[in-house]
MIVEXPA-524480 format. One line per field, with one value per residue (C-alpha): z, y, x. Coordinates in pm, whole numbers. Layout:
MIVEXPA-524480
Z = (Z, ...)
Y = (Y, ...)
X = (X, ...)
This chain:
MIVEXPA-524480
Z = (-2866, -2767, -3037, -3327, -3606, -3657, -3965, -3832, -4134, -4256, -3906, -3812, -4145, -4108, -3757, -3851, -4178, -3993, -3838, -4112, -4481, -4423, -4258, -4238, -4233, -3969, -3839, -3471, -3276, -3032, -2695, -2527, -2504, -2821, -2671, -2597, -2956, -3083, -2848, -2955, -3326, -3269, -3074, -3344, -3620, -3428, -3350, -2992, -2822, -2563, -2598, -2355, -2589, -2916, -2798, -2542, -2252, -2366, -2650, -2403, -2197, -2363, -2045, -1685, -1448, -1110, -807, -553, -260, -336, -94, -233, -118, -250, -590, -596, -536, -800, -1058, -978, -1052, -1359, -1494, -1436, -1624, -1910, -1937, -1992, -2276, -2112, -2119, -1766, -1614, -1250, -1071, -740, -480, -154, 138, 480, 627, 406, 518, 883, 853, 805, 1155, 1052, 944, 1187, 1137, 1129, 1359, 1065, 691, 470, 435, 813, 848, 1139, 1099, 1170, 1154, 835, 650, 658, 401, 162, 166, -105, -324, -290, -372, -697, -765, -706, -931, -1218, -1216, -1156, -1221, -968, -623, -504, -124, 145, 262, 629, 563, 455, 695, 735, 563, 234, 99, -123, -422, -416, -415, -375, -730, -647, -381, -558, -419, -74, 32, 366, 631, 925, 1116, 1090, 1355, 1208, 1389, 1298, 1616, 1759, 1571, 1754, 2000, 2280, 2234, 2284, 2608, 2892, 2844, 2475, 2261, 1968, 1708, 1639, 1662, 1640, 1953, 1838, 1808, 2136, 2334, 2183, 2216, 2583, 2630, 2506, 2659, 2939, 2977, 2632, 2573, 2262, 2038, 1829, 1465, 1195, 823, 540, 547, 427, 687, 970, 855, 830, 1186, 1314, 1136, 1301, 1640, 1742, 1840, 1896, 1667, 1450, 1392, 1043, 808, 613, 298, 262, 328, 80, -189, -158, -121, 222, 408, 473, 847, 892, 1126, 1258, 1117, 1407, 1425, 1383, 1739, 1880, 1689, 1519, 1207, 1157, 968, 597, 645, 338, 101, -158, -212, -561, -519, -807, -843, -787, -1110, -937, -884, -1216, -1322, -1524, -1846, -2219, -2183, -1914, -1994, -1888, -1510, -1531, -1788, -1559, -1271, -1491, -1603, -1245, -1132, -1351, -1092, -807, -576, -412, -123, -36, -40, 190, 439, 461, 480, 769, 947, 886, 1023, 1350, 1356, 1272, 1541, 1807, 1719, 1405, 1373, 1338, 1684, 1857, 1995, 1786, 1529, 1302, 1043, 837, 618, 475, 610, 460, 351, 667, 741, 1050, 1184, 1448, 1650, 1942, 2165, 2417, 2699, 2626, 2893, 2766, 3103, 2968, 2632, 2473, 2192, 1983, 1676, 1510, 1268, 1011, 690, 356, 260, 563, 491, 580, 787, 995, 1055, 1158, 1388, 1552, 1623, 1761, 1988, 2116, 2195, 2379, 2593, 2691, 2799, 2483, 2515, 2864, 2741, 2456, 2701, 2913, 2878, 2689)
Y = (-38, 78, 138, 2, -184, -528, -734, -1087, -1235, -1468, -1597, -1658, -1817, -2053, -2147, -2205, -2381, -2686, -2728, -2602, -2530, -2218, -2013, -1645, -1344, -1075, -758, -738, -412, -475, -294, -491, -459, -535, -832, -1008, -953, -1137, -1432, -1446, -1451, -1732, -1942, -1899, -2006, -2323, -2386, -2457, -2159, -2226, -2019, -1753, -1684, -1718, -1449, -1278, -1074, -769, -699, -646, -376, -45, 166, 87, 285, 380, 473, 710, 928, 1299, 1413, 1561, 1261, 1005, 1175, 1189, 815, 744, 962, 798, 453, 588, 716, 376, 201, 451, 383, 18, 121, 140, 413, 513, 715, 823, 851, 1037, 863, 1030, 788, 793, 875, 1183, 1298, 1245, 1496, 1771, 1908, 1962, 1601, 1376, 1021, 751, 451, 216, 219, 235, -145, -190, -295, -136, 166, 75, 269, 102, 49, 416, 492, 201, 78, 307, 242, -135, -102, 73, -203, -476, -300, -267, 115, 100, -167, -70, 85, 257, 256, 328, -27, 65, 163, -191, -460, -763, -981, -876, -966, -1275, -1083, -868, -925, -725, -745, -558, -373, -133, -38, 114, 472, 574, 394, 604, 877, 1240, 1510, 1834, 2154, 2493, 2611, 2285, 2033, 1714, 1563, 1581, 1960, 2043, 2234, 2054, 1991, 2081, 1983, 1741, 1707, 1346, 1124, 794, 573, 415, 746, 878, 570, 550, 924, 907, 628, 874, 1193, 1133, 1508, 1560, 1676, 1579, 1776, 1583, 1670, 1508, 1566, 1523, 1633, 1987, 2032, 1917, 2132, 2432, 2375, 2341, 2660, 2836, 2747, 2465, 2249, 2294, 2004, 1731, 1368, 1249, 969, 1047, 887, 1131, 1435, 1314, 1243, 1587, 1770, 1907, 1826, 2182, 2150, 1785, 1798, 1441, 1102, 867, 546, 240, 130, 467, 503, 170, 243, 115, -217, -139, 229, 383, 117, 139, -140, -196, -377, -538, -782, -1134, -1330, -1604, -1368, -1183, -979, -1167, -970, -1036, -1040, -1290, -1225, -860, -899, -1154, -928, -625, -826, -928, -569, -439, -725, -583, -302, -548, -543, -881, -748, -482, -748, -980, -707, -564, -905, -1003, -680, -740, -1094, -942, -714, -997, -1225, -956, -857, -641, -287, 45, 166, -59, 101, -145, -97, -340, -282, -543, -496, -705, -685, -897, -1184, -1183, -1032, -809, -760, -486, -499, -287, -257, 26, 80, 378, 587, 486, 343, -7, -121, -462, -459, -733, -770, -1105, -1213, -1492, -1586, -1503, -1800, -1799, -1729, -1390, -1561, -1756, -1452, -1239, -1507, -1556, -1183, -1178, -1475, -1302, -991, -1201, -1350, -993, -911, -740, -872, -729, -392, -390, -451, -149, 136, 443)
X = (423, 76, -182, 25, -160, -11, -104, -126, -301, -25, 51, -310, -396, -99, -205, -568, -496, -373, -715, -944, -928, -1136, -864, -949, -725, -756, -596, -510, -474, -192, -179, 97, 475, 666, 854, 524, 413, 721, 652, 288, 376, 627, 379, 116, 353, 435, 67, 170, 17, -254, -573, -449, -155, -345, -585, -367, -494, -300, -540, -826, -654, -725, -747, -658, -878, -725, -933, -781, -873, -858, -589, -271, -66, -315, -319, 61, 65, -199, -23, 309, 165, -15, 317, 478, 197, 211, 583, 487, 258, -84, -345, -447, -730, -774, -1108, -1119, -1335, -1438, -1424, -1586, -1246, -1226, -1571, -1481, -1197, -1456, -1536, -1899, -1948, -2135, -2015, -2283, -2269, -2209, -2151, -2460, -2460, -2462, -2097, -1912, -1687, -1326, -1003, -879, -1208, -1301, -1029, -1083, -1444, -1584, -1278, -1318, -1687, -1592, -1339, -1599, -1852, -1602, -1593, -1219, -955, -690, -689, -372, -349, -96, -31, -61, -426, -518, -642, -418, -682, -841, -1182, -1123, -1263, -948, -575, -255, -127, 193, 387, 628, 969, 929, 1000, 1156, 950, 1067, 885, 997, 1026, 889, 983, 1126, 1296, 1427, 1634, 1549, 1305, 1560, 1598, 1229, 1161, 985, 612, 622, 325, 345, 71, -30, -338, -148, -157, 171, 352, 214, 320, 668, 728, 628, 881, 1145, 1003, 746, 685, 537, 180, -17, -249, -502, -437, -645, -641, -396, -33, -102, -376, -153, 138, -94, -223, 131, 240, -56, 90, -144, 156, 529, 620, 471, 558, 465, 567, 884, 744, 455, 673, 934, 677, 521, 852, 759, 1081, 1199, 1132, 1231, 1529, 1525, 1431, 1376, 1576, 1355, 1433, 1318, 992, 936, 727, 374, 368, 376, 458, 622, 488, 213, -39, -179, -510, -699, -982, -857, -805, -1004, -1299, -1298, -1597, -1857, -1820, -1797, -1418, -1308, -941, -950, -911, -626, -460, -484, -343, -50, 9, 14, 237, 514, 552, 613, 918, 979, 1191, 931, 661, 855, 943, 593, 427, 653, 557, 188, 216, 341, 38, -204, -60, -105, -459, -445, -572, -393, -500, -248, 72, 273, 546, 728, 997, 1184, 1490, 1772, 2127, 2407, 2187, 1974, 1635, 1618, 1267, 1238, 916, 804, 498, 467, 223, -7, 172, 516, 616, 684, 814, 862, 1116, 1277, 1496, 1433, 1705, 1683, 1863, 1708, 1490, 1265, 899, 754, 485, 736, 955, 659, 521, 860, 884, 530, 605, 919, 713, 455, 733, 823, 467, 340, -15, -44, 83, -169, -454, -371, -625, -517)
């Protein structure tokens, strides 16, 4: 019931009168959901509410500010989360932030050796560093990322407040004239820059050639339509979200092209409640974390965390030819994990099964250990 004026004078006077004869009346502007208002009133009447309920965090959230990259897909994702938050009664603004990764997609841009603060450029940090800097400075309250872009360990100042329900995690075969990878003529070219996709595609089709294609989805589709490659392999989730599935004729099984850990999932990053900004309102950051947490999906969190534990155990980084995908089947978690040699000649593949109740860390570590037994570390050390 956002923006409604609520006269809390009788309640607050009753609560205060037990402690002081000088009880004052006040008017509270309530920004939270109606059901929380009822709980707050009840607690005040009983004089049992702790301080965080007497002066609830909801009243301090007037606007949640989202930071997002400016690509079409990133803005779709940010607007999707904004709509969810507005449905919960919050006012939301979006700030577009240009990252180093965005600049590097411009052919005329010469990338520096390091970030401005001297920290090294890495494949994941180039898409998130400027957004996290805005989050740390208090310019934004929430960063909406593709989970696969995030490192396996976050700066302790930040936390993943929520992972919403996951989209299709698989990879898609994009082609107009041929309806599946197996139907492509010999020595056809496929547009991708991903070491994982290249290695796993070569395991299926050793004759393929690859064309480096950088940029967002629209850029890659435009290059493919211009004839720069015979086919593309892209994430299903991005194509589905943007409604660009007209030339998707195959969605790879997860044991053919095992998705990147976290693929298809969004990550909603906030400041950690334990590292809140030093402002006049110390309740604001915990309140924002609580508001974002309402969008959380427990099964998506478990699955993606198990996948990311596989990645962390085998070295981390998105440049590894490694895939992991976890899902629930009849009360059991199935974690598919695959490592391929860069030339596709050798593959280590496992499916780790465990009943619901196991921790994500244990499941991921078990899958990583099984891959190691099959020579995954040796495959990862082979030169590209």
